[in-house]
FIKOL-830342 format. One record per residue: residue in three letters; x, y, z of N, C-alpha, C in turn. Coordinates in steps of 0.2 Angstrom, whole numbers, plus 5000, padded with zeros to 4 digits. Layout:
ALAXYZXYZXYZ/...
//
This chain:
MET541155805605541155845603540355865598/PRO540055925600539355935596539455945591/ALA539055955585539355935579538956025577/ASP538856075582538756145582539156175585/ARG539656145588540356185591540856205585/PRO541156235584541856235582542356225584/THR542656205579543456155581543856205584/PRO543956175589544556205593545256235588/ARG545356315588545756355581546756285583/HIS546756285589547356205591547256185587/TRP546656135584546756085578546656105571/THR546556175569546456185563547056205560/LEU546956215554547456255547547856315550/GLY547656345554547756425555548256395562/ASN548356335566548956315569549456315563/SER550356335565550656325559551056235561/TYR550756225569551156165568550656105565/VAL549956115567549556075561549856065554/ALA549856125552549956125545550656095543/ALA551056105548551856075546551855985546/ALA551355995552551155925552550955885545/ALA550355915543549955885539550555905532/TYR550855925530551455915524551955875526/LEU552155855532552455795533552155745530/CYS551555715533551155665533550955665525/THR550855715522550655715515551255695511/THR551955725513552555695510552655615510/LEU552455605516552755525517552355505513/LEU551555515511551255475508551255485501/MET551555535496551755555492552355525489/THR552755505494553455465492553355395494/PHE552455365493552455295498552855245491/PRO553255205493553455185499554055195499/LEU554455265499555255255500555355275505/ALA554855285512555155255520555155195521/LEU554855135517554955095520555655055517/SER555855095515556555055512557155135514/TRP557255185516557555215516557955215515/ARG558455155520559155155521559655115513/THR558955075510559255035505558955055497/ALA558655105498558355125490558455205491/LEU558455205485558455285482558155315476/PRO557655345475557455395470557455355463/ALA557055315458557255295453557555305449/GLY558155385451558655395444559155355446/ASP559555375438559855345435560755385431/GLY560455455434561155495431561555525437/ASP561055585437561655625443561455615450/ILE560755575451560755565456561455535460/TRP561555465455562255445460562955495460/GLN562855555458563655595458563155635464/ASN562455635466562455685472562555615479/TYR562555555475562555505483563455495483/TRP563855515477564455525478564655585483/ASN564455615480564455695486564355705493/LEU563655655494563555625501564155575505/TRP564455535502564955505504565555535503/TRP565655585500566455615499566355675505/TRP565855705506565755765512565955715520/LYS565655665520565655615526566255595528/GLN566855575519567355555521567855615525/CYS567655675520568055745524568055735528/LEU567455735532567155745538567655715544/LEU567655635541567855595547568655595547/GLU569055615541569755625541570255665537/GLY569855755540569855795540570155835532/MET569755815529570055845520569455905518/ASN569855935511569455995509569155945505/PRO568255975506567855955501567855985493/PHE568356035491568456055488568956035483/HIS569255985485569955955480569755885482/THR569955855480569955745478570755735476/SER570955675480571355635476571155595474/TYR570355575476569955515476569955505469/LEU569655555464569555535457570155565454/PHE570155565446570655565442571455565445/PHE571455495449571955465450572555465445/PRO573055455444573455495452573555575452/ASN573255605449573255655448572855705453/GLY572155705454571855725457571455775452/THR570755785456570655845452570255895458/ASP570255965456569856015460569056015459/LEU568656015465567956005465567756095468/VAL568156155465567656205467567256235464/PHE567056215458566656225454566156165452/HIS566156095455565856055456565356085461/THR564456035458563856045462563856005467/HIS564056035475564155995480563456025484/SER563156085483562456085487562456085496/PRO563156125497563356135503562756125510/PHE562256175507561756155516561456095516/ASN561156065509561155995512561555935513/GLN562455965512562755915515562855895523/VAL562855975527562755985531561955955536/LEU561455975532560955945535560755915536/SER560855845530561155785531561555745535/MET562155755537562655735540562355675544/PRO562355695551561955645557561555585553/VAL561255605549560755575545561255495543/ASN561855555537562455505533562655455538/LEU562955495543563455455547563155405551/LEU562555395552562155365556561755295551/PHE561955325547561155265543561355285537/GLY562255305534562255315527561855345522/GLU562355355515561955405511561555385505/ALA561055325508560355335504560055375509/ALA559955325514559555375521559755445521/ALA560155475520560455545519560055575513/TYR560355565508559555585502558855575502/ASN558755525504557855505505557555565514/PHE558155575518557955615522558155685517/CYS558655705514558355775509557755765508/VAL557455725504556955745498556255735504/VAL556255705508555555725516555755765516/PHE556155815518556155885523556055905517/SER556355915511556255965507555455995505/LEU555355915501554755945500554255965505/THR554255915511553955955518553956035520/VAL554656035519554656135520554356175516/ALA554556135510554356175504553456215503/GLY553156155507552656185506552356215513/PHE552656175517552656235523552656315523/ALA553156315518553456395518552856425513/THR552856395505552056405504551856435506/TYR551556395511550856425517550956465519/LEU551556495524551656545527551756605523/LEU551956605517552056665511551156665509/VAL550856625507550156645506549656655510/ARG549756625517549656645520549556725523/GLU550156765522550556815524550156865517/ILE549956835512549756875508548656885507/THR548656815510547756835508547356815516/SER547856805522547656775528547156725528/ASP547156695525546656635523547256565523/ALA547156525529547556465531547356405525/SER546756415524546456345520546656345514/ALA546656435511546956455505547656435505/ALA548156455510548956435510549156365512/PHE548456315513548756255513548956225507/LEU548256225504548156215496548656245491/ALA548956285492549456335490549856285491/GLY550256275496550856205498550856145495/LEU550356135495550256075491550156085485/VAL550256115480550156145473551056135473/PHE551356165476552056185474552456135477/ALA552456115483552756035485552655985481/TYR552255945478551955925474551655925465/PHE552055975466552156005458552555965454/PRO552055915449552755855447553055885444/ASN553455935441554055945440554655945445/LEU554255965450554555985456554955905458/VAL554655845457554455785463554955765457/GLU554755765451555355715446556255745447/GLN556155795448556755835450557155775457/THR556555735462556855725466557155655462/GLN557055635458557355585454558155595452/GLU558355645452559055665449559355705454/HIS559055775455559455815456559255865465/LEU559655845468559855855475559755915474/ASN560155955472560156045470559656065467/LEU559256025465558556045461557956065465/PHE557956025469557355995472557356035477/THR557556055481557856085486557956155487/ILE557256175485556956255486556656275488/GLN556556235494556256275499556356335500/PHE556856365501557156425503556656485499/ILE556656465493556356525488555656545492/PRO555256515493554556565495554656575503/LEU555156545505555356575513555456625512/ALA556056635508556356705506555856765506/LEU555556755500554856805499554456815503/PHE554056755509553956755514554256805520/TYR554856815521555056855524555356935521/LEU555356915515555557005510554757035511/LEU554057015511553457025511553457075516/ARG553657015522553457055529553957095531/TRP554357095528554957175528554557225524/GLY554557205519554157255517553757305517/ARG553257245522552757315524552957325531/SER553357315534553457345542554157375541/LEU554757345540555457365540555657365544/ARG555557305549555857265554556457245553/THR556857255555557757215555557757135555/ILE557157115560557357065559557057005555/ASP556457025551556257005545557056995538/ALA557257075539557857075533558257035536/LEU558257035542558856975544558756895541/ALA558156885543557856825541557756795531/PHE557956855530557556855521558356845520/GLY558656885525559256875522559756805523/ALA559456765529559856705530559756655523/CYS558856675523558356635516558756635511/PHE559056685508559056695504560056675503/ALA560256675506560956605508560956565508/LEU560556515514560356475512560256425507/ASN559756485505559656445496560056445492/ALA560556495491561256495487561656425489/LEU561756415495562156355496561656285496/CYS561056295494560656225490560756215483/GLY561056275479561156285471561156355472/TRP562056365466562256425469561656435461/HIS561456395456560756435454560456445455/LEU560156425462559456455465559556505468/GLY560056525469560256595471560356655465/LEU560456625458560356675455559556685453/LYS559156625455558556635453558256655456/LEU558356645462558056705467558356805469/ALA558756805467559156855464558956895459/MET558456855453558056895447557456895451/ILE557156855455556256875461556456925461/VAL556856915465556556975471556957045469/THR557557065464557757135463557457175462/PRO556857155458556257205459555857215463/ALA555957165467555057175473555657225478/VAL556357215478556757265483556557345479/VAL556657345472556857395471556057425473/TRP555657405472554957425473554757455480/ILE555057395485554957425494555357475493/GLY555957485489556457545493555957605488/TRP555657605486555057675482554557675488/ARG554257625490553757635494553857655500/SER554557645501554957665509555257745507/ARG555257775505555657815501555457855509/GLN554857865511554957905518555457885523/ARG555357825523555757785528556357755525/TRP556857785524557557765518557957735522/GLY558057775529558757755532558357685535/GLU557857675536557857605540557757545534/TYR557757575530557557535520558457505520/LEU558857555521559557565517560057495522/PHE559557535529559857475537559657405534/GLY559057395533558857335535559157275527/LEU559257315522559457305515560157255517/ALA560457285520561157305522561457255527/ALA560957235531560857205536560757115532/ALA560357145530560157075524560957045520/ALA560957085519561357045513562157045516/ALA562357095521562857075526562756985530/LEU562156975532562256905535562156855531/ALA561956865522562056815519562556805517/ILE562956855516563856865514564056805518/PHE564156815525564356795533564256715529/ILE563456695529563356625529563556585524/VAL563756615519563856575511564756575513/LEU564956635515565856645514566156585514/PRO566156535519566656465519566556425512/ALA566056415510565756395502566156445497/LEU565956515498565856535492566656585490/THR567156595498567856605493568256555492/PRO568056505490568456455485568256445478/VAL567756505476567456485470567856545469/VAL567856635474567856665470568756685468/ALA568756635473569656645473570056615468/SER569556555465569656525460569556565451/MET569056595454568856665447569356715448/ALA569656735452570156775451570756755450/ALA570956695452571756655449571556645441/GLY570956665437570856635429570556585429/ALA570056555434569856485432569256525428/ASP569056495422568456515417567956435417/TYR568056375418567956325415567356315418/PHE566856355425566356355427565756355423/THR565856395419565156385415565256365408/LYS564756305407564756265404564156295398/PRO564256245390564056275386563256265387/PRO562656305382561856295384561556225379/VAL561056185386561056145380560056135378/PRO560156125372559356125370558956095375/ARG558756105381558156075385557656105388/GLY557356135384556656185385556156135385/ILE555656175388555156115391554556115382/ASP554356055383553756045377553056085380/ALA552956165377552356175382551656125380/SER551856095376551256045377551256005382/TYR551655995383551655935391551355975395/LEU551356045396551056105403550356045404/PHE549956035400549255995400549155905397/ARG549655885400549855815398550055795405/PRO549855745410549955735416550555685415/SER550955675421551655645422551355565419/TYR551955555417551755465414551755425421/ALA552155435427551955415432551455405435/ASN550855445435550255475436549855405437/PRO549555375444549255305442548655305438/LEU548155375439547655385434547755395428/PHE548155445426548255455420548855445415/GLY549355435423550055385416549855335411/PRO549755305412549455245406549255275401/LEU548655355401548655375393548955405391/VAL549755445393549955475392550955445391/GLU550855375390551555345395552055355387/ASP551455325382551855335376552355375374/SER551955435373552155485371552555525377/TYR552955505382553555505388554155485382/VAL553855425380554655385378554955405373/THR554355455369554655475363554755545363/ARG554755555369555055635371555655645366/GLY555755725368556255765366557055735368/TYR556955735376557555705378557555675383/GLN557955635389557555595394557655615399/ALA558355665400558255675408557855695412/ALA557855725419557355755422557455835420/GLY556655835422556555915420555955925414/PHE555855865410555655875403554655875408/VAL554355805414553655845417553755905418/CYS553055935417552756005418552356005420/TYR551855955420551055975418550656035424/LEU550456065423550056125429549556095435/GLY549156055428548456015433548056065432/LEU547356035429546756065429546356105434/VAL546556065439546256115447546456165448/PRO547356155448547756215449547556265443/MET547456265437547356325433546856345433/VAL546256315435545756335435545856385440/LEU545756345448545956415453546256465453/ALA546956475448547356495447546956585440/ALA546556535438546056595435545656635437/ILE545256585442544856635447545356705450/GLY545956685451546256705457546256785453/VAL546756765446546656835441546156875439/TRP545656815438544856865437544656905442/ARG544556875449544456905454544856955457/ALA545256945457545856985461546456995458/PRO546557045452546857055446547557095450/ARG547057125454547857175458548157125460/LEU548057085465548157055470548757015469/ALA548256985461548756915457549356945452/LEU549256995452549857025446550257015445/GLY550857015453551357005453551556925452/TRP551156875457551356815453551156785448/LEU550656795444550556805438551156795434/THR551456855433551956885430552456815433/LEU552656805438553156755439553056695436/PHE552456665437552356615432552356625427/ALA552256665423552356675417552956705414/PHE553356725418554156755418554456635417/GLY554356605424554556545425554356505417/VAL553456485414553556455410553956485403/ILE553956555402554256585396554956555396/LEU555456565401556256545401556256465400/ALA555656415405555656345403555656335397/VAL555256365392555156345384555856365382/GLY556256375384557056385380556956435374/VAL557456455371557656485363557356435359/ASP557256365359556956325355556256295357/PRO555856335356555256315358554956255356/LEU554456205359554256155356553556155359/TRP553256115351552456085355552356035350/ASN552355985354551855925351552555905351/GLY553155895352553855875349553955905341/ALA553455945338553855995334554156045335/ARG554756075334555056135333554956195332/LEU554956245333554556325330555056345329/GLU555056415326555256445323555356525330/ALA555656535334555556615336556156615339/ASP556456695335556956705340557056785344/TYR556256775346555956825353556056815360/LEU556256745361556256735368556856745370/PRO556556755376557156805380557656765386/LEU557756695386558356655386558956645382/ALA558756685376559356685373559656765374/TRP559356815376559856855377559956885388/LEU559556825390559556825398560356775397/ARG560456735394561356695392561756745391/GLY561756815388562256845388562456905394/ILE561956885399562156915405562856875409/PRO563356915410563656865417563656835423/LEU563856795423563456745430562756735427/LEU562156735423561556695422561856675415/GLU562256675411562356635410562556545411/ASN562456565416562656475422562156435420/LEU561456475419560556455419560556425411/ARG561156415412560956355403560356305402/VAL560056265409559656225405558856235407/ALA558556265403557956295403557256255407/ASN557356205408556556175408556756205416/ARG557256195419557256215426556856255431/PHE556956335424556256375427555756365427/MET555456295427554856275429554656265436/LEU555256255439555156265446555056335449/VAL555156375445554956445448554256465444/ALA553956445440553456435438552756405443/GLY553156345446552756315451552456365456/LEU552856385456552856425463552356485462/GLY552456515457551956575455551256545452/LEU551156485451550756435450550256425457/ALA550656405462550156395468549856445474/VAL550256505472550256565475549456585473/LEU549456595465548956625462548356545464/VAL548456495463547956455467547656465474/GLY547956495479547956495486547556575484/ILE547556615478547256695478546356665475/GLY546456605472545756605470545356565475/TRP545656545477545156485485545056525491/GLN545456585489545256645493544756695490/GLN544556685484544156705482543456695481/LEU543556615481542956585481542756585489/GLY542956595493542556595501542356545503/GLN542556475500542156425501542356415508/LYS541956385513541556385521541456315524/ARG541156285519540956195520541656175521/ARG541456145525542156065529542456045524/TRP541956005519542255955514542456005509/ALA542456055507542756075500543656085499/LEU543856105506544556105506544756045506/PRO544555965509544855905508544755895501/LEU543955905499543955905492544455925485/ALA544655985487545056005481545755985483/ALA546155965491546955935490546755895489/VAL546155845489546255775485546255775478/LEU545955825475545955805467546655835464/VAL546955895469547455925468548155855467/LEU547855825473548455775476548455705470/ALA547855685467547655675462548055665455/GLU548055735455548155745448549055755447/TYR549255765453549955765453550455705457/SER549955665459550455595462550755555459/TRP551255505462551755475458551655385463/LEU551055395461551155335467550855265463/PRO551555215464552155205468552555235469/TYR552755305473553455335470553955285467/PRO554155305460554755255459555355255464/THR555555185466556155205468556555125466/ARG557155135467557955055465558155085471/GLN558354995472558854965476559454995474/VAL560055005480560655035482560854955481/ASP561054945475561454855475561854855472/ARG562654835475563054855471563254765473/SER563954735467564354665467564654665478/PRO564354605481564854605484565654595487/LEU565854595480566754595479566854635482/LEU566554705479566954765480567154765489/GLN566754745494567054745498567854715499/GLN568054665498568454635495569054675492/VAL568954745489569454765487569554805490/ALA569254845497568954895501569754875506/ALA569954795506570454795510571054805507/ARG571154795500571854805497572254905497/PRO572754885497573054975497572954985487/GLY573355035488573355085482572755085479/ALA572855125472571955135468571755065461/VAL571055105459570855065457570455095450/LEU570755045443570555085438570055025436/ASP569455075434568955055433568955035424/ILE568754985420568454975411567954965410/PRO567355005408567655075405567855145410/PHE568055205409568155265416568055325413/HIS568155365414567955405411567455445405/GLN566655405406566355425401565855455404/ARG566055505405565655575409565055545413/SER564555545412563955525417563955465419/ARG564255415412564155355414564655315420/THR565055395423565655375426565355355436/VAL564755375433564555375442564555335443/HIS564455255440564155195442565055185444/ASN565655195441566155165445566255235451/MET566055275453565755325459565355275464/VAL565055245463564755215469564855165469/ALA565255135465565655075468566055105474/GLN566355155472567055175475566855195485/THR566055205483565855215491565855145493/ILE565955095491566055045496566655015498/HIS567155015491567754975492568155055495/GLU567855115492568455185496569255175495/ARG569455165488570055185485569955215480/PRO570755265478570455315473570355285467/ILE570055295460569955295456570155345450/SER570455305442570455365441570055375434/GLY569755445434569055465431568655485436/GLY568155505431567455535437567055585435/TYR566455595438565955645434565755705438/LEU566055755435565955815437565455865437/SER565355885439564855965435565156005430/THR566056015431566256045427566956025427/TYR567356015419568155975420568456045423/PRO569056035426569456075427570056065422/PRO570156075416570856075410571356035413/ALA571556055417572056015418572055955421/THR571355935423571355885424571155835420/LEU570955845414570755805406571355815406/ASP572155855407572455845402573055795407/GLY572755775411573255735415572955655414/ILE572355645409572255585410572455595402/ALA572455645398572755625391573255625390/THR573755645394574455645392574755585396/GLU574455535400574755465402574555405398/PRO574755405394574755345387574355295392/ALA574655265397574355195399573655215401/LEU573355275403572755295404572355315398/SER572755355395572155385390571955335386/ALA572255255385572255205378571555185382/LEU571555175390570855165393570155185392/ALA570555255392569955315394569255305390/GLY568755325391568155325385567955265383/ASP568055265378567855185375568355145370/PRO568755125374569355085371569355045365/SER569755025360569654995356569754925358/ALA569754865352570154795354570454805354/GLU570954835351571754825350572154895354/THR571854895361571954925365572454905369/PRO573054925370573554895376573354905381/VAL573654875385573754875393574154865397/ASP574554925398575154935401575254925406/VAL575054855410575054835416575754865421/GLU576154835418576854875421576954945425/ARG576654985419576455085420576155075426/LEU575555055424574855045431575155045436/ARG575554995437575654985444576455025445/GLU576555045442577255145445576555165445/LEU576155175442575555245444575155245451/GLY575255175454574855165459574355105459/PHE574155105454573555055451573754985456/ARG573254945462573354885462572754845461/THR572154865457571454835454571354835449/LEU571154815447570854805440570054795440/ILE569654835439568954795440568754845428/ILE568554775428568154775421567354765423/HIS566854815423566054805426565654765419/LYS565754715419565554685413564554705413/TYR564354745417563554785417563654805410/ARG564254835409564054895402564254855397/LEU564254795395564254775388563954785384/GLN563854805377563354815372562854765373/SER563254685374562654645371562254615376/LEU562054665383561754665390561354715389/ARG561654775386561154835385560654795379/GLU560754775375560254765369559954705371/ARG560254645375559654605376558854645380/LEU559254695386558854715390558354765387/ARG558654785381558154825374557554795373/GLU557754725371557354685367556854645374/THR556854655380556454625385555954665391/SER556454725388556054775395555354815393/ASP555054835395554654855391554554955390/PRO554554965384554655015384554355075385/THR553655095388553555125389553555135398/ASP553955095401554355105408554955135407/THR554655215408554955255407555855275411/LEU555855265416556255275423556655185419/GLU556355165419556755085418557155095410/TRP556855125404556955135399557655185400/LYS557855225405558455265406558855235409/ARG558755185412559155165416559455125412/ILE559255095406559655055402560055105397/LEU559655155393560155185391560755225393/ARG560755215399561555235403561855205405/LEU561755145403562055065404562955085399/GLY562755105395563255115389563255055385/GLY563655065381563654995374564354985374/VAL564854945377565554935378565654875373/PRO565854865364565654805364565854765365/ASP565754695367565954645369566754595365/ALA566754605362567354605356567954655362/THR567754695362568354745366568554715373/VAL568054725378567954675382568454615384/GLU568354555379568454535378569154495377/ALA569354575371570254575369570354595375/LEU570254635381570554675385570654615389/ARG570154565390570254515395570654465394/GLN570754475388571454405386572154425388/GLN572354505386572854515389573054515397/LEU572354555401572454545407572554475408/ASP572354425406572254355409573054325409/SER573354345402573954305399574554335404/ALA574354425406574954465412574654435417/LEU574054425419574154415428573754345429/GLY573654305424573654245426572754235428/GLY572154295426571454285427571254325432/ALA570554335430570254375437570354325442/ALA570354375448570654355457569754355459/LEU569554395456568754385458568154415452/GLU567754375453567254385448566454345451/ASP565954395447565354365447565054395441/GLU564454405441564054425435563954485432/ASP564454535438564354615437565154645435/LEU565654585439566254625437566854565438/ALA567354585433567854535437568354575437/ILE568854565444569054585446569954575446/TYR570554615444570954585442571554625448/PHE571854575451572354615454573054635454/LEU573254685453573954685450574654685452/
//
């Protein structure tokens, strides 16, 4: 094609299919090498990611065996537990089920990562193209939101947090509805609102906070067409309720019956505002310069990375400066997200500041909004505001040179990249396959240590036997009482002591037929790993800290009792000692 001829429109970013394909390719690049081991590896988290892994297994079991996903007898055996207020992320369970059935839980989780980042970019592209009528600006904005470091960090742990793609899509349809009052746009907005809530109830609360002022403003602007406005709003609400009803019904029924354990106490996990200007520890270019500060940060959970990026900040500032009226709402959204993400006890470079005026404290006093307890998660909202401002800034620059957009895209991706994207193999002892053939339940030692119980739950996805204990998002009081009131279980739950008696006969009566000692949870192993591991390897350091530290003397004393009563372990390797009762 001659150089002076324009590129056909169907090969430009103005074509939605081209843009969508570009986001897919970019996602595969930004998560490389995840696609090379998508059936055998996961993002390199080591806490809630295993809970989500178990959730994928559990929903698959429910489909295959016709069970209710909101109650299980597979955890906290022999009593079982309700899972009504547990974090399921139903949309992702249903969406990934074909992949789950064909290729397993790891592939299903990885599919959700690729799908969500791709659609997040494309949805933001649609939103910003609607705002600016500039496909190049829209594409750049999609890159900023889809690969925003805080969002990519959440892929390491939280299925219900990184699947945020329906927020920009809902805003896209809300904006279209506000301009035309077409019922089809209202219905699309309602559907996106519902699907966002089915990714995570707290995402539904965040979106409700964002769109409420916009819906009121649309109503004011449309007061001459009041009937059309109310009809569209009612249609959107009706469709949203219809879509969420199957998942929402057990929640509402439990709340109506008096259940109140769905609200957990807030946690002091606001961002350190100095990290807004500090690249991610995993960035290949800048990470080595800042990795030490991440090792000594206030907490190790996902959500601390909040780097805005130099290029995005400059473009956002240009958008605010040159088009203040167009940018005002999105600047408000960005500021709203950052201020709430700071939390109630702001940090700057590790130092806690006194501030009684931050709004998150009173926001948590509003019914339902009190469940938005982890402040740093509002950075995802800030990321969307930043992305739209970037798009406005690029449109205001009016760049038409062919090299300008690729250069800006490369600079943004270079600042945001996690290459190589951190992954971890899903490795479990092959001995667990032999446990699968046995009847009865499995008792893990240690068990019921809250988040550390996820390792027992991952083992369960292999042996598929009921276990006592479990890591839930919220714990029904009756579930905890069931363990506390059974001496044979309560003595072994949590951190047993060296004097703990193992009542083998009572365990048999309760239905346990296998007992597994998790040797990789020994205190001596964790200490050895701490001594030999690189402390600047943040993700590996997190893994070591989550292994727990059961005293060697305690495990040895318990093993002596079991050896005496059962004649020694039936199966053993470097990770597990398995006794058959």
